[in-house]
MIKOLLUM-998647 format. One record per residue: residue in three letters; chain; x, y, z of N, C-alpha, C in turn. Coordinates in nm, 4 decimals, padded with zeros to 6 digits. Example, Ala and Ser with C-alpha at 12.3 -4.5 7.8 and 13.67 -1.06 7.14 Angstrom:
% MIKOLLUM-998647
<badren ALA,A,<01.3190,-00.5690,00.7800>,<01.2300,-00.4500,00.7800>,<01.3200,-00.3300,00.7800>> <badren SER,A,<01.2850,-00.2250,00.7080>,<01.3670,-00.1060,00.7140>,<01.2900,00.0030,00.7870>> 
END
This chain:
% MIKOLLUM-998647
<badren VAL,A,<02.4814,-00.2567,-03.5840>,<02.4977,-00.2625,-03.7732>,<02.4975,-00.0978,-03.8541>> <badren ASP,A,<02.4277,-00.0322,-03.7373>,<02.4889,00.1253,-03.7953>,<02.6083,00.1650,-03.7553>> <badren THR,A,<02.7179,00.1240,-03.7943>,<02.8352,00.1792,-03.7404>,<02.8636,00.3240,-03.7261>> <badren THR,A,<02.8198,00.3920,-03.8497>,<02.8222,00.5115,-03.8666>,<02.7447,00.6232,-03.8053>> <badren SER,A,<02.6833,00.5367,-03.7232>,<02.5728,00.6337,-03.6443>,<02.4689,00.7453,-03.7259>> <badren GLN,A,<02.4053,00.6440,-03.8684>,<02.3334,00.7258,-03.9944>,<02.2093,00.7480,-03.9274>> <badren TYR,A,<02.1508,00.6444,-03.8456>,<02.0070,00.6254,-03.7962>,<02.0180,00.6359,-03.6520>> <badren ALA,A,<02.1062,00.6999,-03.5903>,<02.0993,00.6930,-03.4517>,<01.9749,00.7361,-03.3962>> <badren LYS,A,<01.9277,00.8697,-03.4745>,<01.7890,00.9305,-03.4361>,<01.7088,00.8373,-03.4306>> <badren GLU,A,<01.6699,00.7633,-03.5187>,<01.5658,00.6403,-03.5589>,<01.6073,00.5432,-03.4666>> <badren ILE,A,<01.7102,00.4977,-03.4126>,<01.7003,00.3935,-03.3528>,<01.6643,00.4523,-03.1963>> <badren ALA,A,<01.7356,00.5114,-03.1776>,<01.6671,00.6052,-03.0483>,<01.5462,00.6048,-03.0009>> <badren ASN,A,<01.4892,00.6615,-03.1160>,<01.3326,00.6890,-03.1301>,<01.2600,00.5152,-03.1139>> <badren TYR,A,<01.3281,00.4171,-03.1502>,<01.2380,00.3020,-03.1782>,<01.2775,00.2188,-03.0611>> <badren LEU,A,<01.3780,00.2448,-02.9880>,<01.4343,00.1973,-02.8466>,<01.3432,00.2627,-02.7375>> <badren TYR,A,<01.3236,00.3737,-02.7399>,<01.2368,00.4772,-02.6297>,<01.0909,00.4147,-02.6715>> <badren ASN,A,<01.0319,00.3936,-02.7748>,<00.9171,00.3546,-02.8167>,<00.9024,00.1986,-02.7860>> <badren ILE,A,<01.0136,00.1153,-02.7793>,<00.9923,00.0084,-02.6849>,<00.9767,-00.0224,-02.5723>> <badren ASN,A,<01.0584,00.0451,-02.4947>,<01.0533,00.0664,-02.3703>,<00.9603,00.1100,-02.3203>> <badren VAL,A,<00.8699,00.2100,-02.3622>,<00.7273,00.2371,-02.3064>,<00.6281,00.1052,-02.3325>> <badren ARG,A,<00.6429,00.0159,-02.3979>,<00.6182,-00.1226,-02.3898>,<00.6038,-00.1765,-02.2691>> <badren TYR,A,<00.7328,-00.1615,-02.1899>,<00.7912,-00.2146,-02.0642>,<00.6691,-00.1317,-01.9370>> <badren TYR,A,<00.6484,-00.0307,-01.9830>,<00.5397,00.0495,-01.8939>,<00.4166,00.0074,-01.9028>> <badren ASN,A,<00.3307,-00.0144,-02.0275>,<00.2344,-00.0265,-02.0695>,<00.2126,-00.2144,-01.9927>> <badren ASP,A,<00.3167,-00.2647,-02.0272>,<00.2823,-00.3806,-01.9635>,<00.2519,-00.3935,-01.7967>> <badren ALA,A,<00.3482,-00.2507,-01.7519>,<00.3180,-00.2730,-01.6223>,<00.1669,-00.2649,-01.5812>> <badren VAL,A,<00.0938,-00.1525,-01.6344>,<-00.0243,-00.1060,-01.6104>,<-00.1318,-00.2561,-01.6369>> <badren ALA,A,<-00.1050,-00.3141,-01.7507>,<-00.1813,-00.4175,-01.7492>,<-00.1863,-00.5484,-01.6962>> <badren TYR,A,<-00.0562,-00.5389,-01.6528>,<-00.0237,-00.6777,-01.5260>,<-00.0797,-00.6123,-01.4009>> <badren LEU,A,<-00.0930,-00.4698,-01.3634>,<-00.1774,-00.4373,-01.2693>,<-00.3156,-00.4486,-01.2726>> <badren GLN,A,<-00.3949,-00.4344,-01.3636>,<-00.5164,-00.4623,-01.4126>,<-00.5858,-00.6530,-01.3861>> <badren GLN,A,<-00.4285,-00.6633,-01.4468>,<-00.5222,-00.8172,-01.4748>,<-00.5022,-00.9100,-01.2910>> <badren GLY,A,<-00.4019,-00.8041,-01.1831>,<-00.3398,-00.8966,-01.0945>,<-00.2539,-00.9470,-01.0668>> <badren GLU,A,<-00.1767,-00.9468,-01.1639>,<-00.0206,-00.9531,-01.1633>,<00.0951,-00.8988,-01.0955>> <badren LEU,A,<00.0975,-00.8506,-00.9974>,<00.1537,-00.7497,-00.9490>,<00.2816,-00.8043,-00.8745>> <badren GLU,A,<00.3263,-00.8803,-00.9316>,<00.4850,-00.8825,-00.9159>,<00.5417,-00.8605,-01.0374>> <badren LYS,A,<00.4806,-00.9410,-01.1553>,<00.5138,-00.8878,-01.3180>,<00.5099,-00.7425,-01.3647>> <badren SER,A,<00.3671,-00.6780,-01.2409>,<00.3800,-00.5294,-01.2768>,<00.4976,-00.4623,-01.2409>> <badren GLU,A,<00.5080,-00.4771,-01.1101>,<00.6710,-00.4231,-01.0490>,<00.7626,-00.4475,-01.1564>> <badren SER,A,<00.7888,-00.5968,-01.1925>,<00.9317,-00.6018,-01.2297>,<00.9075,-00.5452,-01.4151>> <badren SER,A,<00.8133,-00.5168,-01.4410>,<00.7804,-00.4521,-01.5869>,<00.8187,-00.2749,-01.5609>> <badren TYR,A,<00.7895,-00.2408,-01.4506>,<00.7981,-00.1046,-01.4066>,<00.9392,-00.0905,-01.3733>> <badren LEU,A,<01.0043,-00.2155,-01.3068>,<01.1716,-00.1295,-01.2901>,<01.2461,-00.1675,-01.4020>> <badren THR,A,<01.1950,-00.2582,-01.4847>,<01.2718,-00.2730,-01.6579>,<01.2692,-00.1402,-01.7107>> <badren TYR,A,<01.1429,-00.0943,-01.7120>,<01.1322,00.0460,-01.8070>,<01.2114,00.1595,-01.7377>> <badren LYS,A,<01.2015,00.1392,-01.5679>,<01.2634,00.2853,-01.5262>,<01.4600,00.2535,-01.5470>> <badren GLY,A,<01.4881,00.1133,-01.5496>,<01.6208,00.0965,-01.5245>,<01.6546,00.1170,-01.6936>> <badren ASN,A,<01.5700,00.1029,-01.8083>,<01.5923,00.1021,-01.9438>,<01.6606,00.2512,-01.9558>> <badren TYR,A,<01.5993,00.3763,-01.8789>,<01.6302,00.4635,-01.9263>,<01.7720,00.5323,-01.8568>> <badren GLU,A,<01.8279,00.4603,-01.7995>,<01.9880,00.4839,-01.7544>,<02.0352,00.4088,-01.8439>> <badren SER,A,<02.0588,00.2527,-01.8827>,<02.1499,00.1248,-01.9494>,<02.1384,00.1337,-02.0825>> <badren ILE,A,<01.9885,00.1613,-02.1531>,<01.9600,00.1453,-02.2966>,<01.9507,00.3060,-02.3463>> <badren LEU,A,<01.8402,00.3745,-02.2769>,<01.8441,00.4875,-02.3571>,<01.9397,00.6272,-02.3171>> <badren LYS,A,<01.9995,00.5911,-02.2241>,<02.1031,00.7109,-02.1902>,<02.0381,00.8030,-02.1323>> <badren ILE,A,<01.9318,00.8200,-02.0702>,<01.8606,00.9644,-02.0578>,<01.8004,00.9974,-01.9067>> <badren ASP,A,<01.8900,01.0416,-01.8430>,<01.8321,01.1317,-01.7233>,<01.6899,01.1740,-01.6981>> <badren HIS,A,<01.6161,01.0988,-01.6322>,<01.5066,01.1141,-01.6146>,<01.4457,01.1015,-01.4684>> <badren ASP,A,<01.3793,01.2166,-01.3901>,<01.3305,01.2279,-01.2716>,<01.1928,01.1190,-01.2554>> <badren PHE,A,<01.2104,01.0022,-01.1558>,<01.0719,00.9473,-01.1791>,<00.9856,00.9563,-01.0630>> <badren LYS,A,<01.0293,01.0534,-00.9559>,<00.9367,01.0979,-00.8215>,<00.8108,01.1141,-00.8541>> <badren ASN,A,<00.7935,01.1968,-00.9142>,<00.6227,01.1560,-00.9586>,<00.5861,01.0493,-01.0022>> <badren GLN,A,<00.6288,00.9971,-01.0798>,<00.5775,00.8721,-01.1373>,<00.5753,00.7376,-01.0263>> <badren ASP,A,<00.7040,00.7628,-00.9482>,<00.7099,00.6368,-00.8602>,<00.5952,00.6592,-00.7598>> <badren ILE,A,<00.5556,00.7556,-00.6913>,<00.4428,00.7819,-00.6148>,<00.3568,00.7528,-00.6719>> <badren GLU,A,<00.2929,00.7662,-00.7887>,<00.1871,00.7152,-00.8396>,<00.1890,00.5683,-00.8591>> <badren PHE,A,<00.2683,00.4972,-00.8816>,<00.2940,00.3960,-00.9082>,<00.2748,00.2714,-00.8157>> <badren TYR,A,<00.3353,00.3572,-00.6925>,<00.3368,00.2484,-00.6172>,<00.2233,00.2752,-00.4925>> <badren SER,A,<00.1406,00.4158,-00.4949>,<00.0337,00.4057,-00.4412>,<-00.0359,00.2990,-00.4889>> <badren VAL,A,<-00.0920,00.2918,-00.6578>,<-00.1614,00.2066,-00.6895>,<-00.1017,00.0558,-00.6254>> <badren LEU,A,<00.0201,00.0296,-00.6700>,<00.0117,-00.1255,-00.6216>,<00.0003,-00.1266,-00.5187>> <badren GLY,A,<00.0227,-00.0668,-00.3994>,<-00.0095,-00.0812,-00.2662>,<-00.1456,-00.0709,-00.2723>> <badren GLY,A,<-00.2602,-00.0211,-00.3274>,<-00.4017,-00.0580,-00.3153>,<-00.4230,-00.1648,-00.3927>> <badren ALA,A,<-00.3333,-00.1991,-00.4745>,<-00.3761,-00.3285,-00.5640>,<-00.3410,-00.4775,-00.4850>> <badren TRP,A,<-00.2472,-00.4659,-00.3777>,<-00.2245,-00.5568,-00.2849>,<-00.3072,-00.5616,-00.1930>> <badren PHE,A,<-00.3223,-00.4462,-00.1314>,<-00.4400,-00.4207,-00.0232>,<-00.5969,-00.4950,-00.0450>> <badren LYS,A,<-00.5964,-00.4964,-00.1779>,<-00.7512,-00.5019,-00.2331>,<-00.7427,-00.6722,-00.2377>> <badren LYS,A,<-00.6342,-00.7339,-00.2986>,<-00.5836,-00.8664,-00.3238>,<-00.6238,-00.9771,-00.1866>> <badren ASN,A,<-00.6286,-00.9134,-00.0564>,<-00.6944,-00.9532,00.0475>,<-00.7904,-01.0751,00.0281>> <badren SER,A,<-00.8646,-00.9801,-00.0292>,<-01.0119,-01.0763,-00.0333>,<-01.0325,-01.1888,-00.1075>> <badren GLN,A,<-00.8972,-01.1848,-00.1900>,<-00.9046,-01.3206,-00.3015>,<-00.8053,-01.4190,-00.2522>> <badren VAL,A,<-00.7490,-01.4398,-00.1255>,<-00.6568,-01.4948,-00.0819>,<-00.7100,-01.5905,00.0451>> <badren ASP,A,<-00.6533,-01.6832,00.0809>,<-00.6586,-01.7863,00.1819>,<-00.6276,-01.6860,00.3145>> <badren VAL,A,<-00.7046,-01.7429,00.4112>,<-00.6283,-01.6805,00.5166>,<-00.4711,-01.6737,00.5822>> <badren SER,A,<-00.4477,-01.8023,00.5354>,<-00.2656,-01.7908,00.5652>,<-00.2185,-01.7474,00.4796>> <badren GLU,A,<-00.2777,-01.6946,00.3791>,<-00.1508,-01.6039,00.2502>,<-00.2044,-01.4109,00.3069>> <badren LYS,A,<-00.2989,-01.4127,00.4232>,<-00.3127,-01.2237,00.3969>,<-00.2159,-01.1664,00.4987>> <badren VAL,A,<-00.1343,-01.2328,00.5730>,<-00.0277,-01.1514,00.6506>,<00.0957,-01.1149,00.5341>> <badren LYS,A,<00.1052,-01.2247,00.4477>,<00.2008,-01.2081,00.3609>,<00.1740,-01.0864,00.2269>> <badren VAL,A,<00.0326,-01.0781,00.2207>,<-00.0298,-00.9844,00.0915>,<-00.0319,-00.8403,00.1571>> <badren TYR,A,<-00.0678,-00.8257,00.3163>,<-00.0731,-00.7165,00.3857>,<00.1069,-00.6542,00.3614>> <badren GLN,A,<00.1586,-00.7555,00.3937>,<00.3261,-00.6925,00.3585>,<00.3344,-00.6332,00.2912>> <badren LYS,A,<00.2959,-00.6946,00.1416>,<00.3552,-00.6552,-00.0036>,<00.2643,-00.5190,00.0017>> <badren ALA,A,<00.1171,-00.4956,00.0578>,<00.1027,-00.3907,00.0191>,<00.1476,-00.2950,00.1191>> <badren ILE,A,<00.2026,-00.3065,00.2292>,<00.2371,-00.1928,00.3179>,<00.4224,-00.1459,00.2327>> <badren GLN,A,<00.4553,-00.2289,00.2070>,<00.5940,-00.2545,00.1591>,<00.5727,-00.1373,00.0079>> <badren ALA,A,<00.4384,-00.1659,-00.0813>,<00.4612,-00.0186,-00.2090>,<00.4028,00.1144,-00.1120>> <badren PHE,A,<00.3094,00.0724,-00.0210>,<00.2866,00.2030,00.0331>,<00.3911,00.2825,00.0788>> <badren GLN,A,<00.5073,00.2279,00.1526>,<00.6147,00.2704,00.2124>,<00.7310,00.3349,00.1426>> <badren LYS,A,<00.7145,00.3028,-00.0088>,<00.8083,00.3349,-00.1264>,<00.7440,00.4428,-00.1517>> <badren THR,A,<00.6049,00.5171,-00.1599>,<00.5328,00.6208,-00.1680>,<00.5926,00.6849,-00.0559>> <badren LEU,A,<00.5382,00.6871,00.0180>,<00.5899,00.7725,00.1722>,<00.7425,00.8150,00.1712>> <badren ASP,A,<00.7960,00.7256,00.1175>,<00.9728,00.7275,00.1172>,<00.9719,00.8314,00.0372>> <badren LEU,A,<00.9020,00.8723,-00.0760>,<00.9666,01.0281,-00.1672>,<00.8505,01.1165,-00.1033>> <badren ASP,A,<00.7106,01.1106,-00.0384>,<00.6085,01.1655,00.0086>,<00.5260,01.1540,00.1174>> <badren SER,A,<00.6007,01.2162,00.2571>,<00.5577,01.1383,00.3568>,<00.4231,01.1994,00.3907>> <badren LEU,A,<00.3652,01.2875,00.3458>,<00.2344,01.3803,00.3319>,<00.1331,01.2775,00.2260>> <badren ASN,A,<00.1755,01.1837,00.1962>,<00.0623,01.1068,00.0938>,<-00.0298,01.0108,00.1497>> <badren TYR,A,<-00.1982,01.1094,00.1477>,<-00.2918,01.0583,00.1997>,<-00.3043,00.8892,00.1863>> <badren SER,A,<-00.2857,00.8525,00.0554>,<-00.3541,00.7014,00.0454>,<-00.2605,00.6033,00.0847>> <badren ALA,A,<-00.1226,00.6636,00.0742>,<-00.0082,00.5650,00.1358>,<-00.0219,00.5607,00.2973>> <badren ASN,A,<-00.0618,00.6755,00.3622>,<-00.0753,00.6749,00.5085>,<-00.2092,00.5857,00.5701>> <badren TYR,A,<-00.3153,00.5801,00.4591>,<-00.4346,00.5440,00.5309>,<-00.4522,00.3726,00.4665>> <badren GLY,A,<-00.3386,00.3977,00.3449>,<-00.3037,00.2175,00.3288>,<-00.2150,00.1624,00.4143>> <badren ILE,A,<-00.1316,00.2200,00.4934>,<-00.0399,00.1052,00.5464>,<-00.1481,00.1209,00.6951>> <badren GLY,A,<-00.2054,00.1886,00.7523>,<-00.2464,00.2494,00.8667>,<-00.3455,00.1311,00.9115>> <badren ILE,A,<-00.4474,00.1318,00.7478>,<-00.5548,00.0235,00.7629>,<-00.5031,-00.1034,00.7600>> <badren SER,A,<-00.4104,-00.1576,00.6709>,<-00.3437,-00.2627,00.6771>,<-00.3030,-00.3251,00.8073>> <badren TYR,A,<-00.2492,-00.2722,00.8888>,<-00.2215,-00.2888,01.0473>,<-00.3264,-00.3360,01.0931>> <badren TYR,A,<-00.4265,-00.2210,01.0904>,<-00.5538,-00.2471,01.1688>,<-00.6344,-00.3459,01.1400>> <badren ASN,A,<-00.6759,-00.3850,00.9985>,<-00.6858,-00.4954,00.9353>,<-00.6130,-00.6559,00.9720>> <badren GLN,A,<-00.5264,-00.6560,00.9785>,<-00.4433,-00.7738,01.0434>,<-00.4451,-00.8074,01.1946>> <badren GLY,A,<-00.4888,-00.6886,01.2902>,<-00.4952,-00.6924,01.4402>,<-00.6435,-00.7608,01.4040>> <badren ALA,A,<-00.7291,-00.6728,01.3599>,<-00.8820,-00.7516,01.3401>,<-00.9104,-00.8698,01.3061>> <badren ASP,A,<-00.8073,-00.9224,01.2083>,<-00.8219,-01.0485,01.1800>,<-00.7707,-01.1209,01.2688>> <badren LEU,A,<-00.6437,-01.0993,01.3129>,<-00.5876,-01.1829,01.4420>,<-00.7424,-01.1797,01.5458>> <badren ILE,A,<-00.8317,-01.1150,01.6098>,<-00.9433,-01.1708,01.6910>,<-01.0633,-01.1993,01.6307>> <badren THR,A,<-01.0849,-01.1566,01.5320>,<-01.1792,-01.2720,01.4535>,<-01.1726,-01.3821,01.4254>> <badren ASN,A,<-01.0302,-01.4419,01.4090>,<-01.0156,-01.5577,01.2840>,<-00.9642,-01.6458,01.4350>> <badren MET,A,<-00.9684,-01.5754,01.5960>,<-00.9210,-01.6391,01.7106>,<-01.0449,-01.7423,01.7438>> <badren ASN,A,<-01.0502,-01.8684,01.8099>,<-01.1329,-01.9608,01.8648>,<-01.1136,-01.9740,02.0021>> <badren PRO,A,<-01.1620,-01.9047,02.0686>,<-01.1572,-01.8945,02.2112>,<-01.1793,-02.0233,02.2954>> <badren PHE,A,<-01.2475,-02.0787,02.2269>,<-01.3068,-02.2322,02.2496>,<-01.2174,-02.3414,02.2846>> <badren GLU,A,<-01.1228,-02.3140,02.1456>,<-01.0319,-02.4109,02.1007>,<-00.8923,-02.3812,02.1423>> <badren SER,A,<-00.8524,-02.2338,02.2375>,<-00.7396,-02.1970,02.2666>,<-00.7070,-02.1766,02.3728>> <badren ASP,A,<-00.5584,-02.2253,02.4720>,<-00.5970,-02.1935,02.6084>,<-00.5410,-02.0751,02.6244>> <badren LEU,A,<-00.5484,-02.0147,02.7701>,<-00.5021,-01.9040,02.7879>,<-00.4000,-01.8306,02.7703>> <badren GLU,A,<-00.3043,-01.9168,02.7454>,<-00.1575,-01.8546,02.6781>,<-00.1572,-01.8249,02.5515>> <badren GLU,A,<-00.2766,-01.8623,02.4726>,<-00.2461,-01.8670,02.3407>,<-00.3681,-01.7401,02.2999>> <badren ILE,A,<-00.4716,-01.7320,02.3574>,<-00.5607,-01.5979,02.3629>,<-00.4809,-01.4937,02.3966>> <badren ASP,A,<-00.3744,-01.5009,02.4986>,<-00.3340,-01.3722,02.5445>,<-00.1790,-01.2768,02.4300>> <badren ARG,A,<-00.1633,-01.4465,02.3664>,<-00.0405,-01.4019,02.2735>,<-00.1110,-01.3482,02.1197>> <badren ILE,A,<-00.2300,-01.3909,02.1228>,<-00.2882,-01.3453,01.9828>,<-00.3692,-01.1928,02.0358>> <badren GLN,A,<-00.3939,-01.1111,02.1158>,<-00.4425,-01.0002,02.2226>,<-00.3087,-00.9175,02.1842>> <badren ASN,A,<-00.2122,-00.9856,02.2148>,<-00.0815,-00.9018,02.2248>,<-00.0112,-00.8514,02.0976>> <badren LEU,A,<-00.0552,-00.9620,02.0092>,<-00.0401,-00.9048,01.8544>,<-00.1200,-00.8686,01.8150>> <badren SER,A,<-00.2083,-00.8912,01.8303>,<-00.3341,-00.7861,01.7593>,<-00.2967,-00.6576,01.8493>> <badren ILE,A,<-00.3092,-00.6247,01.9601>,<-00.2802,-00.4827,01.9637>,<-00.1541,-00.4046,01.9339>> <badren ASP,A,<-00.0241,-00.5301,01.9100>,<00.0972,-00.4686,01.8458>,<00.0378,-00.3914,01.7090>> <badren MET,A,<-00.0461,-00.4734,01.5974>,<-00.0867,-00.4076,01.5002>,<-00.1582,-00.2719,01.4723>> <badren PHE,A,<-00.2491,-00.2852,01.6149>,<-00.3270,-00.1767,01.5915>,<-00.2633,-00.0654,01.6362>> <badren LYS,A,<-00.1222,-00.0648,01.7398>,<-00.0389,00.0551,01.7685>,<00.0527,00.0989,01.6575>> <badren LYS,A,<00.0707,-00.0059,01.5599>,<00.1499,00.0142,01.4294>,<00.0779,00.0719,01.3420>> <badren GLY,A,<-00.0214,00.0520,01.3369>,<-00.1348,00.1271,01.2371>,<-00.1869,00.2443,01.2809>> <badren GLU,A,<-00.1723,00.3152,01.4155>,<-00.2558,00.4108,01.4435>,<-00.1583,00.5600,01.3940>> <badren PRO,A,<-00.0521,00.5467,01.3714>,<00.0722,00.6776,01.3784>,<00.0379,00.6976,01.2224>> <badren TYR,A,<00.0242,00.5957,01.1330>,<-00.0114,00.6538,00.9973>,<-00.1603,00.7037,00.9844>> <badren LEU,A,<-00.2746,00.6322,01.0541>,<-00.4144,00.6575,01.0414>,<-00.4272,00.8087,01.0765>> <badren LYS,A,<-00.3237,00.8568,01.1965>,<-00.3688,00.9757,01.2646>,<-00.2945,01.0661,01.1677>> <badren ARG,A,<-00.1742,01.0453,01.0890>,<-00.1255,01.1613,00.9590>,<-00.2251,01.1637,00.8797>> <badren ALA,A,<-00.2851,01.0735,00.8510>,<-00.4324,01.0688,00.6973>,<-00.5089,01.1284,00.7731>> <badren PHE,A,<-00.5246,01.1663,00.8989>,<-00.6482,01.2296,00.9299>,<-00.6179,01.3629,00.9380>> <badren THR,A,<-00.4813,01.4152,00.9895>,<-00.4233,01.5171,00.9300>,<-00.3908,01.6027,00.8209>> <badren ILE,A,<-00.3718,01.4929,00.7040>,<-00.3834,01.5486,00.6041>,<-00.5354,01.5636,00.5481>> <badren ASN,A,<-00.6035,01.4596,00.5808>,<-00.7907,01.4658,00.5177>,<-00.8619,01.4305,00.6086>> <badren PRO,A,<-00.9130,01.5522,00.7372>,<-00.9962,01.5311,00.8523>,<-01.0793,01.4949,00.7840>> <badren ASN,A,<-01.1327,01.5270,00.6675>,<-01.2864,01.5014,00.6407>,<-01.3310,01.3412,00.5347>> <badren GLU,A,<-01.2391,01.2944,00.5183>,<-01.2599,01.1194,00.5018>,<-01.3292,01.0575,00.5850>> <badren LYS,A,<-01.4264,00.9801,00.5656>,<-01.4936,00.8964,00.6662>,<-01.4234,00.7937,00.6615>> <badren GLU,A,<-01.3335,00.7125,00.5836>,<-01.2752,00.6337,00.5814>,<-01.1414,00.5861,00.6936>> <badren VAL,A,<-01.1130,00.6763,00.6873>,<-00.9724,00.7075,00.7999>,<-01.0314,00.7427,00.9414>> <badren VAL,A,<-01.1705,00.8284,00.9967>,<-01.2317,00.8117,01.1141>,<-01.2970,00.7085,01.1462>> <badren GLU,A,<-01.3373,00.6145,01.0511>,<-01.4031,00.4753,01.1017>,<-01.2781,00.3782,01.1608>> <badren GLY,A,<-01.1549,00.3823,01.0949>,<-01.0368,00.3342,01.1174>,<-00.9843,00.3693,01.2491>> <badren LEU,A,<-00.9720,00.5242,01.2680>,<-00.9449,00.5504,01.4040>,<-00.9849,00.5148,01.4890>> <badren THR,A,<-01.1354,00.5247,01.4949>,<-01.2513,00.4839,01.5657>,<-01.2471,00.3270,01.6420>> <badren GLY,A,<-01.1979,00.2241,01.5229>,<-01.2082,00.1021,01.5388>,<-01.0626,00.0876,01.6159>> <badren ILE,A,<-00.9336,00.1649,01.5806>,<-00.8130,00.1431,01.6771>,<-00.8639,00.1683,01.7985>> <badren TYR,A,<-00.8926,00.2804,01.8428>,<-00.9261,00.3127,01.9284>,<-01.0087,00.2475,02.0352>> <badren TYR,A,<-01.0988,00.1898,02.0123>,<-01.1930,00.0890,02.0614>,<-01.1217,-00.0121,02.0944>> <badren SER,A,<-01.0305,-00.0753,01.9872>,<-00.9603,-00.1794,02.0200>,<-00.8716,-00.1776,02.1337>> <badren LEU,A,<-00.8173,-00.0622,02.1223>,<-00.6866,-00.0203,02.2092>,<-00.7629,-00.0173,02.3485>> <badren ASN,A,<-00.8945,00.0506,02.3653>,<-00.9557,00.0854,02.5429>,<-00.8614,00.2298,02.5283>> <badren GLU,A,<-00.8960,00.2864,02.4305>,<-00.8211,00.4422,02.4922>,<-00.9840,00.5224,02.4570>> <badren ASP,A,<-01.0544,00.5665,02.5630>,<-01.1609,00.5839,02.5398>,<-01.1859,00.7035,02.5098>> <badren ASP,A,<-01.0963,00.8225,02.5374>,<-01.1047,00.9509,02.5180>,<-01.1080,00.9683,02.3575>> <badren GLU,A,<-01.0115,00.9102,02.3297>,<-00.9762,00.9097,02.1627>,<-01.1013,00.8546,02.1169>> <badren TYR,A,<-01.1098,00.7354,02.1627>,<-01.2740,00.6806,02.0558>,<-01.3776,00.7413,02.1129>> <badren ASN,A,<-01.4249,00.8051,02.2253>,<-01.5475,00.9104,02.1992>,<-01.5044,01.0360,02.0844>> <badren TYR,A,<-01.3855,01.0751,02.0837>,<-01.3657,01.1859,01.9996>,<-01.4290,01.1255,01.8211>> <badren PHE,A,<-01.3370,01.0045,01.8038>,<-01.3560,00.9866,01.6629>,<-01.4925,00.9297,01.6294>> <badren LYS,A,<-01.5706,00.8613,01.7533>,<-01.6983,00.8414,01.7445>,<-01.7860,00.9409,01.7251>> <badren ASN,A,<-01.7856,01.0146,01.7797>,<-01.8561,01.1540,01.7847>,<-01.8268,01.2201,01.6390>> <badren LEU,A,<-01.7363,01.2777,01.5920>,<-01.6662,01.2809,01.4308>,<-01.7727,01.1522,01.3259>> <badren LEU,A,<-01.7675,01.0491,01.3554>,<-01.8006,00.9609,01.2691>,<-01.9437,00.9494,01.2657>> <badren ASP,A,<-02.0402,01.0003,01.3945>,<-02.1800,01.0290,01.4216>,<-02.2074,01.1387,01.3308>> <badren LYS,A,<-02.1446,01.2365,01.3563>,<-02.1402,01.3259,01.2686>,<-02.1527,01.3025,01.1116>> <badren MET,A,<-02.0681,01.2428,01.0698>,<-02.0502,01.2303,00.9508>,<-02.1825,01.1515,00.8701>> <badren GLU,A,<-02.2351,01.0413,00.9710>,<-02.3273,00.9669,00.9029>,<-02.4178,00.9898,00.9145>> <badren GLU,A,<-02.4844,01.1394,00.9713>,<-02.6158,01.1977,01.0139>,<-02.6809,01.2340,00.8582>> 
END
């Protein structure tokens, strides 16, 4: 309507304020546990900067924060879903945390989040296995899968420990991993650290 651009500044402000609502929706959806809708709103918010607002904006820090929180939200969602859904939900958490690591490889929360997601999947495999209803081949398959999960989680938890060695949660995770992998030297080292933290 404004063919003469008489109200260009006002229109730009209106569009900017409307776009902020997409970010606010992303935050609200996060709080409500609507995590896919949250990411969709956040991506719309980002995309509008280029396609509608014509503003060149650096989203790095915002992306790091958003995807760290999103990963944590997916991780927590595992306590609310059926066992059959857990693997899918853990993968969503890992994908979100990985987006943070792609921008900041030394982010503690994302390293810990991925590491503990793999560790929990390995532990779940063992916990949910019924040795009285599974044949030896199935037991062996599940044990190998759990070991694979522990090994995938190990480098992320080790990096998290390097970043922040005073966090009890990461020491607990590494203690559990090395116990599960039967790596006695590493297990004893982290178990001793954990014992000192608990004194």
